[in-house]
Every structure is written in structure tokens, then in C-alpha cells.
N, CA, C and O atoms as a CHARMM CRD file, in Angstrom:
* protein
*
  396
    1    1 MET  N    298.83100  67.37200 153.83200 PROA 1      0.00000
    2    1 MET  CA   298.47900  66.40400 154.84500 PROA 1      0.00000
    3    1 MET  C    299.35700  65.17400 154.63200 PROA 1      0.00000
    4    1 MET  O    299.46100  64.65700 153.51900 PROA 1      0.00000
    5    2 ASN  N    299.98900  64.71200 155.71300 PROA 2      0.00000
    6    2 ASN  CA   300.86700  63.55600 155.57000 PROA 2      0.00000
    7    2 ASN  C    300.07500  62.24700 155.55000 PROA 2      0.00000
    8    2 ASN  O    298.91900  62.19300 155.97000 PROA 2      0.00000
    9    3 GLU  N    300.72100  61.21200 155.05900 PROA 3      0.00000
   10    3 GLU  CA   300.06300  59.90200 154.88400 PROA 3      0.00000
   11    3 GLU  C    299.61400  59.29100 156.21100 PROA 3      0.00000
   12    3 GLU  O    298.56900  58.64300 156.27500 PROA 3      0.00000
   13    4 THR  N    300.39400  59.49500 157.26100 PROA 4      0.00000
   14    4 THR  CA   300.03300  58.93800 158.57400 PROA 4      0.00000
   15    4 THR  C    298.72600  59.54800 159.05800 PROA 4      0.00000
   16    4 THR  O    297.83700  58.83600 159.52500 PROA 4      0.00000
   17    5 LEU  N    298.61300  60.86600 158.94600 PROA 5      0.00000
   18    5 LEU  CA   297.38400  61.53800 159.36300 PROA 5      0.00000
   19    5 LEU  C    296.21000  61.10300 158.48600 PROA 5      0.00000
   20    5 LEU  O    295.11300  60.86100 158.99100 PROA 5      0.00000
   21    6 LEU  N    296.43300  61.00400 157.19800 PROA 6      0.00000
   22    6 LEU  CA   295.36800  60.60100 156.28700 PROA 6      0.00000
   23    6 LEU  C    294.88100  59.18500 156.61200 PROA 6      0.00000
   24    6 LEU  O    293.68000  58.91700 156.56400 PROA 6      0.00000
   25    7 THR  N    295.79400  58.29400 156.93600 PROA 7      0.00000
   26    7 THR  CA   295.43300  56.92200 157.31800 PROA 7      0.00000
   27    7 THR  C    294.60300  56.92700 158.59800 PROA 7      0.00000
   28    7 THR  O    293.60600  56.21200 158.70000 PROA 7      0.00000
   29    8 THR  N    295.01200  57.72600 159.56300 PROA 8      0.00000
   30    8 THR  CA   294.27600  57.83400 160.82500 PROA 8      0.00000
   31    8 THR  C    292.88000  58.40100 160.58300 PROA 8      0.00000
   32    8 THR  O    291.89600  57.89000 161.11800 PROA 8      0.00000
   33    9 LEU  N    292.80000  59.45500 159.77800 PROA 9      0.00000
   34    9 LEU  CA   291.50100  60.05700 159.48500 PROA 9      0.00000
   35    9 LEU  C    290.59400  59.11200 158.71200 PROA 9      0.00000
   36    9 LEU  O    289.38300  59.09600 158.93200 PROA 9      0.00000
   37   10 LEU  N    291.16300  58.33200 157.81800 PROA 10     0.00000
   38   10 LEU  CA   290.37000  57.35100 157.07500 PROA 10     0.00000
   39   10 LEU  C    289.75600  56.33200 158.03200 PROA 10     0.00000
   40   10 LEU  O    288.57800  55.99400 157.91500 PROA 10     0.00000
   41   11 ALA  N    290.54500  55.85100 158.96300 PROA 11     0.00000
   42   11 ALA  CA   290.03100  54.87600 159.93800 PROA 11     0.00000
   43   11 ALA  C    288.91200  55.49500 160.77400 PROA 11     0.00000
   44   11 ALA  O    287.89000  54.85200 161.01400 PROA 11     0.00000
   45   12 LYS  N    289.09600  56.73000 161.21400 PROA 12     0.00000
   46   12 LYS  CA   288.06800  57.40300 162.01000 PROA 12     0.00000
   47   12 LYS  C    286.81300  57.66700 161.17900 PROA 12     0.00000
   48   12 LYS  O    285.69500  57.52500 161.67600 PROA 12     0.00000
   49   13 ALA  N    286.99500  58.04800 159.92500 PROA 13     0.00000
   50   13 ALA  CA   285.86000  58.31200 159.04900 PROA 13     0.00000
   51   13 ALA  C    285.04800  57.03800 158.81000 PROA 13     0.00000
   52   13 ALA  O    283.81700  57.07500 158.79600 PROA 13     0.00000
   53   14 LYS  N    285.73200  55.92400 158.62400 PROA 14     0.00000
   54   14 LYS  CA   285.02400  54.66400 158.38700 PROA 14     0.00000
   55   14 LYS  C    284.18600  54.27800 159.59900 PROA 14     0.00000
   56   14 LYS  O    283.09300  53.73100 159.44900 PROA 14     0.00000
   57   15 VAL  N    284.68500  54.55600 160.78700 PROA 15     0.00000
   58   15 VAL  CA   283.89800  54.30300 162.00000 PROA 15     0.00000
   59   15 VAL  C    282.69000  55.24600 162.03000 PROA 15     0.00000
   60   15 VAL  O    281.57100  54.81400 162.30800 PROA 15     0.00000
   61   16 ALA  N    282.91300  56.51700 161.74600 PROA 16     0.00000
   62   16 ALA  CA   281.82000  57.49200 161.75900 PROA 16     0.00000
   63   16 ALA  C    280.74300  57.14500 160.73400 PROA 16     0.00000
   64   16 ALA  O    279.55700  57.38800 160.95900 PROA 16     0.00000
   65   17 LEU  N    281.17000  56.57400 159.60700 PROA 17     0.00000
   66   17 LEU  CA   280.23500  56.21300 158.54200 PROA 17     0.00000
   67   17 LEU  C    279.66200  54.80500 158.69800 PROA 17     0.00000
   68   17 LEU  O    278.76200  54.40100 157.96200 PROA 17     0.00000
   69   18 ARG  N    280.19700  54.07400 159.66300 PROA 18     0.00000
   70   18 ARG  CA   279.80500  52.66100 159.87600 PROA 18     0.00000
   71   18 ARG  C    280.13100  51.81600 158.64900 PROA 18     0.00000
   72   18 ARG  O    279.36100  50.93500 158.26500 PROA 18     0.00000
   73   19 VAL  N    281.29600  52.09800 158.03200 PROA 19     0.00000
   74   19 VAL  CA   281.76100  51.37100 156.85600 PROA 19     0.00000
   75   19 VAL  C    282.81000  50.36300 157.29800 PROA 19     0.00000
   76   19 VAL  O    283.76600  50.72500 157.98500 PROA 19     0.00000
   77   20 THR  N    282.64300  49.09700 156.91100 PROA 20     0.00000
   78   20 THR  CA   283.59100  48.05800 157.32800 PROA 20     0.00000
   79   20 THR  C    284.40500  47.49900 156.17200 PROA 20     0.00000
   80   20 THR  O    285.30100  46.68300 156.38800 PROA 20     0.00000
   81   21 THR  N    284.11500  47.91700 154.96600 PROA 21     0.00000
   82   21 THR  CA   284.82100  47.43400 153.79400 PROA 21     0.00000
   83   21 THR  C    285.86000  48.46200 153.34000 PROA 21     0.00000
   84   21 THR  O    285.76800  49.64100 153.68200 PROA 21     0.00000
   85   22 ASN  N    286.84000  48.00600 152.57200 PROA 22     0.00000
   86   22 ASN  CA   287.83500  48.90600 151.99900 PROA 22     0.00000
   87   22 ASN  C    287.40900  49.41600 150.61900 PROA 22     0.00000
   88   22 ASN  O    288.13400  50.19100 149.99500 PROA 22     0.00000
   89   23 ALA  N    286.26200  48.99400 150.15100 PROA 23     0.00000
   90   23 ALA  CA   285.81400  49.32500 148.80000 PROA 23     0.00000
   91   23 ALA  C    285.65000  50.83000 148.57000 PROA 23     0.00000
   92   23 ALA  O    285.75600  51.30100 147.43800 PROA 23     0.00000
   93   24 PHE  N    285.39300  51.57400 149.63400 PROA 24     0.00000
   94   24 PHE  CA   285.14200  53.01000 149.49700 PROA 24     0.00000
   95   24 PHE  C    286.30900  53.87200 149.97600 PROA 24     0.00000
   96   24 PHE  O    286.17600  55.09200 150.07100 PROA 24     0.00000
   97   25 ASP  N    287.43300  53.25900 150.27500 PROA 25     0.00000
   98   25 ASP  CA   288.57000  54.00200 150.84300 PROA 25     0.00000
   99   25 ASP  C    289.00500  55.17800 149.98200 PROA 25     0.00000
  100   25 ASP  O    289.28600  56.25400 150.51000 PROA 25     0.00000
  101   26 GLU  N    289.06600  54.99600 148.67900 PROA 26     0.00000
  102   26 GLU  CA   289.51200  56.07700 147.79800 PROA 26     0.00000
  103   26 GLU  C    288.52800  57.24400 147.84500 PROA 26     0.00000
  104   26 GLU  O    288.93900  58.40200 147.92500 PROA 26     0.00000
  105   27 GLU  N    287.24900  56.94700 147.79700 PROA 27     0.00000
  106   27 GLU  CA   286.23900  58.00500 147.84700 PROA 27     0.00000
  107   27 GLU  C    286.27000  58.73200 149.18800 PROA 27     0.00000
  108   27 GLU  O    286.21600  59.96100 149.23000 PROA 27     0.00000
  109   28 ILE  N    286.35600  57.98200 150.27400 PROA 28     0.00000
  110   28 ILE  CA   286.39300  58.59600 151.60300 PROA 28     0.00000
  111   28 ILE  C    287.65400  59.44600 151.77000 PROA 28     0.00000
  112   28 ILE  O    287.60300  60.53000 152.35100 PROA 28     0.00000
  113   29 THR  N    288.77400  58.95600 151.26400 PROA 29     0.00000
  114   29 THR  CA   290.02200  59.71000 151.32600 PROA 29     0.00000
  115   29 THR  C    289.89800  61.02400 150.56600 PROA 29     0.00000
  116   29 THR  O    290.35000  62.06400 151.04500 PROA 29     0.00000
  117   30 ASP  N    289.29800  60.98400 149.39900 PROA 30     0.00000
  118   30 ASP  CA   289.07800  62.20500 148.61900 PROA 30     0.00000
  119   30 ASP  C    288.20700  63.20100 149.39100 PROA 30     0.00000
  120   30 ASP  O    288.47200  64.40300 149.37200 PROA 30     0.00000
  121   31 ILE  N    287.18100  62.70600 150.06000 PROA 31     0.00000
  122   31 ILE  CA   286.29200  63.57500 150.83400 PROA 31     0.00000
  123   31 ILE  C    287.04400  64.19400 152.01000 PROA 31     0.00000
  124   31 ILE  O    286.87100  65.37800 152.30000 PROA 31     0.00000
  125   32 ILE  N    287.86600  63.41200 152.68100 PROA 32     0.00000
  126   32 ILE  CA   288.66600  63.93300 153.79300 PROA 32     0.00000
  127   32 ILE  C    289.57100  65.05800 153.30400 PROA 32     0.00000
  128   32 ILE  O    289.66100  66.11200 153.93500 PROA 32     0.00000
  129   33 GLN  N    290.23400  64.83100 152.18400 PROA 33     0.00000
  130   33 GLN  CA   291.13300  65.84700 151.64800 PROA 33     0.00000
  131   33 GLN  C    290.36100  67.10300 151.23500 PROA 33     0.00000
  132   33 GLN  O    290.85300  68.21600 151.41400 PROA 33     0.00000
  133   34 ALA  N    289.17300  66.93500 150.69200 PROA 34     0.00000
  134   34 ALA  CA   288.34800  68.08300 150.31300 PROA 34     0.00000
  135   34 ALA  C    287.92400  68.87100 151.55600 PROA 34     0.00000
  136   34 ALA  O    287.93500  70.10200 151.54300 PROA 34     0.00000
  137   35 GLY  N    287.55800  68.17700 152.60700 PROA 35     0.00000
  138   35 GLY  CA   287.18900  68.84700 153.85500 PROA 35     0.00000
  139   35 GLY  C    288.36800  69.59700 154.45200 PROA 35     0.00000
  140   35 GLY  O    288.21400  70.71300 154.95100 PROA 35     0.00000
  141   36 TYR  N    289.53600  68.98900 154.40200 PROA 36     0.00000
  142   36 TYR  CA   290.76500  69.62000 154.88100 PROA 36     0.00000
  143   36 TYR  C    291.02000  70.91100 154.10100 PROA 36     0.00000
  144   36 TYR  O    291.31700  71.95100 154.68900 PROA 36     0.00000
  145   37 LEU  N    290.90300  70.83500 152.79000 PROA 37     0.00000
  146   37 LEU  CA   291.10000  72.01900 151.95300 PROA 37     0.00000
  147   37 LEU  C    290.01900  73.07500 152.19500 PROA 37     0.00000
  148   37 LEU  O    290.30500  74.27200 152.17200 PROA 37     0.00000
  149   38 ASP  N    288.79400  72.64000 152.42200 PROA 38     0.00000
  150   38 ASP  CA   287.71800  73.58400 152.70600 PROA 38     0.00000
  151   38 ASP  C    288.05200  74.40400 153.95000 PROA 38     0.00000
  152   38 ASP  O    287.83000  75.61400 153.97600 PROA 38     0.00000
  153   39 LEU  N    288.57700  73.75800 154.96500 PROA 39     0.00000
  154   39 LEU  CA   288.93600  74.47300 156.18400 PROA 39     0.00000
  155   39 LEU  C    290.16600  75.35800 155.98800 PROA 39     0.00000
  156   39 LEU  O    290.15900  76.52600 156.37500 PROA 39     0.00000
  157   40 THR  N    291.21300  74.80700 155.39200 PROA 40     0.00000
  158   40 THR  CA   292.46500  75.56400 155.28000 PROA 40     0.00000
  159   40 THR  C    292.36100  76.73600 154.31000 PROA 40     0.00000
  160   40 THR  O    292.99000  77.77000 154.53500 PROA 40     0.00000
  161   41 THR  N    291.58600  76.60200 153.24300 PROA 41     0.00000
  162   41 THR  CA   291.45100  77.72300 152.31300 PROA 41     0.00000
  163   41 THR  C    290.62100  78.85500 152.91300 PROA 41     0.00000
  164   41 THR  O    290.61500  79.96900 152.38900 PROA 41     0.00000
  165   42 ARG  N    289.92900  78.57300 154.00100 PROA 42     0.00000
  166   42 ARG  CA   289.15200  79.60600 154.69600 PROA 42     0.00000
  167   42 ARG  C    289.93800  80.17100 155.88600 PROA 42     0.00000
  168   42 ARG  O    289.39800  80.92000 156.70000 PROA 42     0.00000
  169   43 GLY  N    291.22100  79.79900 155.97400 PROA 43     0.00000
  170   43 GLY  CA   292.07900  80.37900 156.99200 PROA 43     0.00000
  171   43 GLY  C    292.24100  79.57500 158.26400 PROA 43     0.00000
  172   43 GLY  O    292.92300  80.02500 159.18500 PROA 43     0.00000
  173   44 VAL  N    291.63700  78.40000 158.34700 PROA 44     0.00000
  174   44 VAL  CA   291.77500  77.58100 159.54400 PROA 44     0.00000
  175   44 VAL  C    293.15000  76.91200 159.52600 PROA 44     0.00000
  176   44 VAL  O    293.53400  76.27200 158.54700 PROA 44     0.00000
  177   45 ILE  N    293.87200  77.07400 160.61800 PROA 45     0.00000
  178   45 ILE  CA   295.18700  76.45300 160.75500 PROA 45     0.00000
  179   45 ILE  C    294.99300  75.08400 161.39200 PROA 45     0.00000
  180   45 ILE  O    294.40600  74.96600 162.46800 PROA 45     0.00000
  181   46 ILE  N    295.49000  74.05100 160.71800 PROA 46     0.00000
  182   46 ILE  CA   295.35400  72.68700 161.22500 PROA 46     0.00000
  183   46 ILE  C    296.73000  72.16900 161.56800 PROA 46     0.00000
  184   46 ILE  O    297.59200  72.03900 160.69800 PROA 46     0.00000
  185   47 ASP  N    296.93600  71.87100 162.85300 PROA 47     0.00000
  186   47 ASP  CA   298.19300  71.27800 163.31000 PROA 47     0.00000
  187   47 ASP  C    298.11800  69.78000 163.03800 PROA 47     0.00000
  188   47 ASP  O    297.47400  69.03500 163.77700 PROA 47     0.00000
  189   48 THR  N    298.77900  69.35200 161.97400 PROA 48     0.00000
  190   48 THR  CA   298.67100  67.94500 161.56800 PROA 48     0.00000
  191   48 THR  C    299.43400  67.00500 162.50000 PROA 48     0.00000
  192   48 THR  O    299.24000  65.79100 162.44700 PROA 48     0.00000
  193   49 ASP  N    300.28600  67.55100 163.34000 PROA 49     0.00000
  194   49 ASP  CA   301.00800  66.71200 164.30500 PROA 49     0.00000
  195   49 ASP  C    300.21000  66.50100 165.58500 PROA 49     0.00000
  196   49 ASP  O    300.45700  65.54800 166.32400 PROA 49     0.00000
  197   50 ASN  N    299.26200  67.38100 165.84600 PROA 50     0.00000
  198   50 ASN  CA   298.44900  67.30800 167.05700 PROA 50     0.00000
  199   50 ASN  C    297.04300  67.78400 166.71100 PROA 50     0.00000
  200   50 ASN  O    296.65700  68.90100 167.05400 PROA 50     0.00000
  201   51 LEU  N    296.29200  66.94400 166.04100 PROA 51     0.00000
  202   51 LEU  CA   294.98200  67.31800 165.51900 PROA 51     0.00000
  203   51 LEU  C    294.00500  67.62700 166.64800 PROA 51     0.00000
  204   51 LEU  O    293.78200  66.80800 167.53900 PROA 51     0.00000
  205   52 SER  N    293.43700  68.80900 166.59300 PROA 52     0.00000
  206   52 SER  CA   292.46700  69.25200 167.59300 PROA 52     0.00000
  207   52 SER  C    291.17600  68.44100 167.48300 PROA 52     0.00000
  208   52 SER  O    290.75200  68.10100 166.37800 PROA 52     0.00000
  209   53 PRO  N    290.55100  68.12800 168.61800 PROA 53     0.00000
  210   53 PRO  CA   289.25100  67.45500 168.57600 PROA 53     0.00000
  211   53 PRO  C    288.19700  68.27000 167.82200 PROA 53     0.00000
  212   53 PRO  O    287.30200  67.69400 167.20300 PROA 53     0.00000
  213   54 LEU  N    288.29100  69.59800 167.86600 PROA 54     0.00000
  214   54 LEU  CA   287.32800  70.43200 167.13900 PROA 54     0.00000
  215   54 LEU  C    287.50700  70.29500 165.62900 PROA 54     0.00000
  216   54 LEU  O    286.52800  70.22400 164.88600 PROA 54     0.00000
  217   55 VAL  N    288.75000  70.25800 165.18500 PROA 55     0.00000
  218   55 VAL  CA   289.03000  70.07300 163.75600 PROA 55     0.00000
  219   55 VAL  C    288.60100  68.66700 163.33200 PROA 55     0.00000
  220   55 VAL  O    287.99500  68.48500 162.27600 PROA 55     0.00000
  221   56 LEU  N    288.91900  67.68900 164.15700 PROA 56     0.00000
  222   56 LEU  CA   288.53000  66.30600 163.84900 PROA 56     0.00000
  223   56 LEU  C    287.01900  66.19100 163.70400 PROA 56     0.00000
  224   56 LEU  O    286.53200  65.56700 162.76200 PROA 56     0.00000
  225   57 ARG  N    286.27700  66.78700 164.62800 PROA 57     0.00000
  226   57 ARG  CA   284.81300  66.71000 164.56300 PROA 57     0.00000
  227   57 ARG  C    284.28800  67.39000 163.31200 PROA 57     0.00000
  228   57 ARG  O    283.36000  66.88400 162.68100 PROA 57     0.00000
  229   58 ALA  N    284.86800  68.53200 162.93900 PROA 58     0.00000
  230   58 ALA  CA   284.43600  69.22500 161.72000 PROA 58     0.00000
  231   58 ALA  C    284.70500  68.35600 160.48900 PROA 58     0.00000
  232   58 ALA  O    283.85500  68.25200 159.60500 PROA 58     0.00000
  233   59 LEU  N    285.87200  67.74100 160.43300 PROA 59     0.00000
  234   59 LEU  CA   286.20100  66.87100 159.29600 PROA 59     0.00000
  235   59 LEU  C    285.26400  65.67200 159.22000 PROA 59     0.00000
  236   59 LEU  O    284.83400  65.29400 158.13000 PROA 59     0.00000
  237   60 MET  N    284.94500  65.07100 160.35700 PROA 60     0.00000
  238   60 MET  CA   284.05700  63.91000 160.34800 PROA 60     0.00000
  239   60 MET  C    282.63500  64.31700 159.95000 PROA 60     0.00000
  240   60 MET  O    281.93700  63.55400 159.28100 PROA 60     0.00000
  241   61 THR  N    282.20700  65.50200 160.35400 PROA 61     0.00000
  242   61 THR  CA   280.89100  65.98600 159.93900 PROA 61     0.00000
  243   61 THR  C    280.87600  66.21300 158.43500 PROA 61     0.00000
  244   61 THR  O    279.90100  65.87600 157.76200 PROA 61     0.00000
  245   62 TYR  N    281.95500  66.78200 157.90700 PROA 62     0.00000
  246   62 TYR  CA   282.07000  67.00300 156.46200 PROA 62     0.00000
  247   62 TYR  C    281.99900  65.67200 155.71300 PROA 62     0.00000
  248   62 TYR  O    281.30900  65.56500 154.69900 PROA 62     0.00000
  249   63 VAL  N    282.70400  64.67000 156.20700 PROA 63     0.00000
  250   63 VAL  CA   282.70700  63.35100 155.56200 PROA 63     0.00000
  251   63 VAL  C    281.29900  62.75800 155.57800 PROA 63     0.00000
  252   63 VAL  O    280.82900  62.24200 154.56400 PROA 63     0.00000
  253   64 ARG  N    280.63300  62.82900 156.71800 PROA 64     0.00000
  254   64 ARG  CA   279.27500  62.27900 156.81600 PROA 64     0.00000
  255   64 ARG  C    278.31500  62.99800 155.87500 PROA 64     0.00000
  256   64 ARG  O    277.40000  62.38500 155.32500 PROA 64     0.00000
  257   65 LEU  N    278.52600  64.30000 155.69000 PROA 65     0.00000
  258   65 LEU  CA   277.68200  65.07500 154.78100 PROA 65     0.00000
  259   65 LEU  C    277.90500  64.67800 153.32800 PROA 65     0.00000
  260   65 LEU  O    276.95000  64.58200 152.55700 PROA 65     0.00000
  261   66 GLN  N    279.14600  64.45100 152.95300 PROA 66     0.00000
  262   66 GLN  CA   279.50900  64.24100 151.55300 PROA 66     0.00000
  263   66 GLN  C    279.44600  62.78400 151.08300 PROA 66     0.00000
  264   66 GLN  O    279.39600  62.53800 149.87800 PROA 66     0.00000
  265   67 PHE  N    279.44700  61.83000 151.98800 PROA 67     0.00000
  266   67 PHE  CA   279.50000  60.42100 151.60100 PROA 67     0.00000
  267   67 PHE  C    278.10400  59.83300 151.46200 PROA 67     0.00000
  268   67 PHE  O    277.26600  59.95900 152.35500 PROA 67     0.00000
  269   68 GLY  N    277.87400  59.19200 150.33100 PROA 68     0.00000
  270   68 GLY  CA   276.60800  58.49200 150.12200 PROA 68     0.00000
  271   68 GLY  C    275.41600  59.42300 150.15700 PROA 68     0.00000
  272   68 GLY  O    275.48100  60.55800 149.68600 PROA 68     0.00000
  273   69 THR  N    274.32700  58.93100 150.72100 PROA 69     0.00000
  274   69 THR  CA   273.09700  59.69700 150.84900 PROA 69     0.00000
  275   69 THR  C    272.74900  59.79800 152.32500 PROA 69     0.00000
  276   69 THR  O    272.05600  58.93300 152.86000 PROA 69     0.00000
  277   70 PRO  N    273.23000  60.86000 152.99600 PROA 70     0.00000
  278   70 PRO  CA   272.96000  60.97000 154.42800 PROA 70     0.00000
  279   70 PRO  C    271.47400  61.13400 154.71400 PROA 70     0.00000
  280   70 PRO  O    270.72000  61.66600 153.89900 PROA 70     0.00000
  281   71 GLU  N    271.07500  60.67100 155.88000 PROA 71     0.00000
  282   71 GLU  CA   269.66800  60.70200 156.26600 PROA 71     0.00000
  283   71 GLU  C    269.13700  62.12800 156.39100 PROA 71     0.00000
  284   71 GLU  O    268.00400  62.40400 155.99500 PROA 71     0.00000
  285   72 ASN  N    269.94100  63.02700 156.93400 PROA 72     0.00000
  286   72 ASN  CA   269.48600  64.40200 157.14300 PROA 72     0.00000
  287   72 ASN  C    270.58000  65.37000 156.68900 PROA 72     0.00000
  288   72 ASN  O    271.27000  65.95600 157.52200 PROA 72     0.00000
  289   73 PRO  N    270.74300  65.54100 155.37800 PROA 73     0.00000
  290   73 PRO  CA   271.85100  66.35900 154.87900 PROA 73     0.00000
  291   73 PRO  C    271.79300  67.82000 155.30500 PROA 73     0.00000
  292   73 PRO  O    272.83600  68.43800 155.51700 PROA 73     0.00000
  293   74 GLU  N    270.60800  68.37700 155.43300 PROA 74     0.00000
  294   74 GLU  CA   270.50300  69.78500 155.83500 PROA 74     0.00000
  295   74 GLU  C    271.03600  69.99400 157.24800 PROA 74     0.00000
  296   74 GLU  O    271.71600  70.98300 157.52500 PROA 74     0.00000
  297   75 ARG  N    270.72600  69.06600 158.12900 PROA 75     0.00000
  298   75 ARG  CA   271.21600  69.15900 159.50100 PROA 75     0.00000
  299   75 ARG  C    272.73700  69.04400 159.53800 PROA 75     0.00000
  300   75 ARG  O    273.40400  69.78400 160.26100 PROA 75     0.00000
  301   76 LEU  N    273.28700  68.10900 158.75200 PROA 76     0.00000
  302   76 LEU  CA   274.73700  67.95100 158.69000 PROA 76     0.00000
  303   76 LEU  C    275.40900  69.17700 158.08500 PROA 76     0.00000
  304   76 LEU  O    276.46100  69.61000 158.55400 PROA 76     0.00000
  305   77 LYS  N    274.80000  69.72900 157.04900 PROA 77     0.00000
  306   77 LYS  CA   275.35500  70.92300 156.40700 PROA 77     0.00000
  307   77 LYS  C    275.38000  72.09300 157.38400 PROA 77     0.00000
  308   77 LYS  O    276.37200  72.81600 157.47100 PROA 77     0.00000
  309   78 GLU  N    274.30400  72.27300 158.10300 PROA 78     0.00000
  310   78 GLU  CA   274.23400  73.34200 159.09800 PROA 78     0.00000
  311   78 GLU  C    275.25600  73.12700 160.20800 PROA 78     0.00000
  312   78 GLU  O    275.91500  74.07000 160.64700 PROA 78     0.00000
  313   79 SER  N    275.38100  71.89700 160.65200 PROA 79     0.00000
  314   79 SER  CA   276.34500  71.57500 161.70300 PROA 79     0.00000
  315   79 SER  C    277.77700  71.84600 161.24200 PROA 79     0.00000
  316   79 SER  O    278.56200  72.45000 161.97200 PROA 79     0.00000
  317   80 TYR  N    278.11300  71.40000 160.03500 PROA 80     0.00000
  318   80 TYR  CA   279.46400  71.63200 159.51600 PROA 80     0.00000
  319   80 TYR  C    279.72800  73.12500 159.35500 PROA 80     0.00000
  320   80 TYR  O    280.80000  73.60700 159.72000 PROA 80     0.00000
  321   81 SER  N    278.77400  73.85100 158.82100 PROA 81     0.00000
  322   81 SER  CA   278.94200  75.29500 158.63600 PROA 81     0.00000
  323   81 SER  C    279.19000  75.98900 159.97000 PROA 81     0.00000
  324   81 SER  O    280.02400  76.89000 160.06100 PROA 81     0.00000
  325   82 GLU  N    278.47000  75.57200 160.99800 PROA 82     0.00000
  326   82 GLU  CA   278.65600  76.15100 162.32900 PROA 82     0.00000
  327   82 GLU  C    280.03500  75.80000 162.88800 PROA 82     0.00000
  328   82 GLU  O    280.71700  76.66300 163.44100 PROA 82     0.00000
  329   83 GLN  N    280.44500  74.55000 162.74800 PROA 83     0.00000
  330   83 GLN  CA   281.76200  74.13000 163.23600 PROA 83     0.00000
  331   83 GLN  C    282.86700  74.88000 162.50100 PROA 83     0.00000
  332   83 GLN  O    283.81200  75.36500 163.12300 PROA 83     0.00000
  333   84 ARG  N    282.75000  74.97600 161.18800 PROA 84     0.00000
  334   84 ARG  CA   283.73800  75.68600 160.38100 PROA 84     0.00000
  335   84 ARG  C    283.79200  77.15300 160.79300 PROA 84     0.00000
  336   84 ARG  O    284.87800  77.71800 160.92900 PROA 84     0.00000
  337   85 GLY  N    282.63900  77.77000 160.99000 PROA 85     0.00000
  338   85 GLY  CA   282.58100  79.16300 161.41600 PROA 85     0.00000
  339   85 GLY  C    283.24300  79.38400 162.76500 PROA 85     0.00000
  340   85 GLY  O    283.94600  80.37500 162.96100 PROA 85     0.00000
  341   86 GLN  N    283.02300  78.47500 163.68600 PROA 86     0.00000
  342   86 GLN  CA   283.67400  78.56700 164.99600 PROA 86     0.00000
  343   86 GLN  C    285.18700  78.52300 164.84400 PROA 86     0.00000
  344   86 GLN  O    285.90000  79.33100 165.44000 PROA 86     0.00000
  345   87 LEU  N    285.67600  77.58200 164.04800 PROA 87     0.00000
  346   87 LEU  CA   287.11800  77.46200 163.85000 PROA 87     0.00000
  347   87 LEU  C    287.68600  78.70600 163.18400 PROA 87     0.00000
  348   87 LEU  O    288.78800  79.14300 163.51400 PROA 87     0.00000
  349   88 MET  N    286.93500  79.27600 162.24800 PROA 88     0.00000
  350   88 MET  CA   287.40700  80.44600 161.50900 PROA 88     0.00000
  351   88 MET  C    287.49200  81.69700 162.38400 PROA 88     0.00000
  352   88 MET  O    288.19100  82.64800 162.03400 PROA 88     0.00000
  353   89 THR  N    286.79200  81.70400 163.50900 PROA 89     0.00000
  354   89 THR  CA   286.76200  82.89500 164.34800 PROA 89     0.00000
  355   89 THR  C    287.35900  82.67600 165.73600 PROA 89     0.00000
  356   89 THR  O    287.23600  83.54400 166.60000 PROA 89     0.00000
  357   90 THR  N    287.98900  81.55200 165.95800 PROA 90     0.00000
  358   90 THR  CA   288.54200  81.24000 167.26700 PROA 90     0.00000
  359   90 THR  C    290.05200  81.42300 167.27200 PROA 90     0.00000
  360   90 THR  O    290.76200  80.90800 166.40700 PROA 90     0.00000
  361   91 THR  N    290.52300  82.16300 168.26000 PROA 91     0.00000
  362   91 THR  CA   291.95800  82.37100 168.42500 PROA 91     0.00000
  363   91 THR  C    292.64700  81.01000 168.55800 PROA 91     0.00000
  364   91 THR  O    292.16300  80.12200 169.26100 PROA 91     0.00000
  365   92 GLY  N    293.75200  80.86600 167.88800 PROA 92     0.00000
  366   92 GLY  CA   294.49200  79.61600 167.91700 PROA 92     0.00000
  367   92 GLY  C    294.22700  78.73700 166.69200 PROA 92     0.00000
  368   92 GLY  O    295.00000  77.83000 166.38500 PROA 92     0.00000
  369   93 TYR  N    293.12600  79.02000 166.00400 PROA 93     0.00000
  370   93 TYR  CA   292.81600  78.26200 164.78900 PROA 93     0.00000
  371   93 TYR  C    293.00300  79.09300 163.53000 PROA 93     0.00000
  372   93 TYR  O    292.87500  78.58300 162.41600 PROA 93     0.00000
  373   94 THR  N    293.30600  80.37300 163.71000 PROA 94     0.00000
  374   94 THR  CA   293.60000  81.25300 162.57800 PROA 94     0.00000
  375   94 THR  C    294.75200  82.17000 162.96000 PROA 94     0.00000
  376   94 THR  O    295.08900  82.29300 164.13700 PROA 94     0.00000
  377   95 ASN  N    295.34600  82.80500 161.98100 PROA 95     0.00000
  378   95 ASN  CA   296.36800  83.79900 162.29600 PROA 95     0.00000
  379   95 ASN  C    295.91300  85.17700 161.85300 PROA 95     0.00000
  380   95 ASN  O    296.73200  86.09000 161.74800 PROA 95     0.00000
  381   96 TRP  N    294.63100  85.34500 161.59300 PROA 96     0.00000
  382   96 TRP  CA   294.09800  86.63700 161.20700 PROA 96     0.00000
  383   96 TRP  C    294.10700  87.55400 162.41300 PROA 96     0.00000
  384   96 TRP  O    293.62300  87.19700 163.48600 PROA 96     0.00000
  385   97 GLY  N    294.64700  88.70600 162.23100 PROA 97     0.00000
  386   97 GLY  CA   294.67100  89.69000 163.29700 PROA 97     0.00000
  387   97 GLY  C    295.79300  89.52200 164.28800 PROA 97     0.00000
  388   97 GLY  O    295.95900  90.35700 165.17700 PROA 97     0.00000
  389   98 ASP  N    296.57500  88.45400 164.15800 PROA 98     0.00000
  390   98 ASP  CA   297.72500  88.26800 165.04800 PROA 98     0.00000
  391   98 ASP  C    298.84000  89.18800 164.60200 PROA 98     0.00000
  392   98 ASP  O    299.14600  89.26300 163.41200 PROA 98     0.00000
  393   99 ASP  N    299.44300  89.88000 165.53300 PROA 99     0.00000
  394   99 ASP  CA   300.55100  90.79400 165.20400 PROA 99     0.00000
  395   99 ASP  C    301.88200  90.17300 165.52400 PROA 99     0.00000
  396   99 ASP  O    302.92200  90.79800 165.31200 PROA 99     0.00000
């Protein structure tokens, strides 16, 4: 993941988390990278030059699940799992079965 994309994702994550300070930037960045790896190691192809809204939403859900103490972690976990599953089985987000 390039630095420009990571900076953009950090800004979006801070909005999603309602965080206005830079004190947590390192932790949030680590969570973003972990979410990115979670998707890519499961076969999801992420176009870092043109980030899909579906991938962005999955990453933001992952960040909300992993940061701090979310109000409803089970709901977030279920939502992320569903989003990840959709990406893993949708043409254009994987190269499995492509000839």
C-alpha cells in the first residue's frame, strides 16, 4: 500500500471513528494495514489507484471493529465478515477461476 493511499485511508478512518486528534494515528494506521492484509491474504484484489467503495467500506468497518472499545463489536464483526465474504466471491475482486 502506498503512502498516499494510507494517508487518505487514515483521514477517512479518523472521520469514521470520530477522532480529531493525531494521538492515535499510528494505531489507526496499523489497523488499516492489518485490514488490508486480511483482505488481500484471502484473495481480494485491491486496486490501490482506484479504491472501490466496497473495499473502502470493508476497511472502515474493520477499523471501527478493531479500534478502542466499540459499542457493538459482534454486529461490526458480522458486518465485516459479510463484506469480506462478498468481496471474496465477487467477480472483479478476485482472480480465482479466471482463465
